[in-house]
C-alpha positions in Angstrom: 93.4 99.1 95.5 89.6 99.1 95.1 87.2 102.0 95.4 83.8 102.2 96.9 82.2 100.2 94.1 84.9 97.5 94.4 86.5 98.5 91.0 90.2 98.7 90.8 91.2 102.3 91.0 95.0 102.1 91.7 97.9 99.8 92.3 100.6 99.7 95.0 104.1 98.4 94.4 107.6 98.6 95.6 110.9 99.2 93.8 114.5 99.7 94.7 118.0 98.5 94.1 118.6 94.7 94.0 121.2 95.2 96.8 118.4 96.3 99.1 115.4 94.3 98.0 117.2 91.0 97.0 116.7 88.9 93.9 113.2 87.8 94.8 111.6 90.7 96.6 108.1 89.2 96.2 108.9 86.5 98.7 109.9 89.0 101.3 107.6 91.9 100.6 104.4 90.6 98.8 102.4 90.0 102.0 103.2 93.5 103.3 102.4 95.2 100.0 99.1 93.3 99.7 98.1 94.1 103.3 98.8 97.7 102.7 96.7 97.8 99.5 93.9 96.1 101.4 94.1 98.7 104.2 94.2 101.6 101.7 91.2 100.1 99.8 89.2 99.9 103.1 90.1 103.4 104.0 89.0 104.7 100.5 85.8 102.7 100.7 84.9 104.2 104.1 85.7 107.8 103.2 
C-alpha cells in the first residue's frame, strides 16, 4: 500500500491453512490481494 507521497507505507497479505488456500494460493488469490491493496492505497491517498 502506498501513502499520499507514493511511498510504501504498509503491506497486505493473506494466510491460512493449506487445506483452505491450496498449495499455490498466489495463483488463486494474488489478483484479489493486489486489487485490494490498490483500492486501499487510493483511499489513503484521498483522505
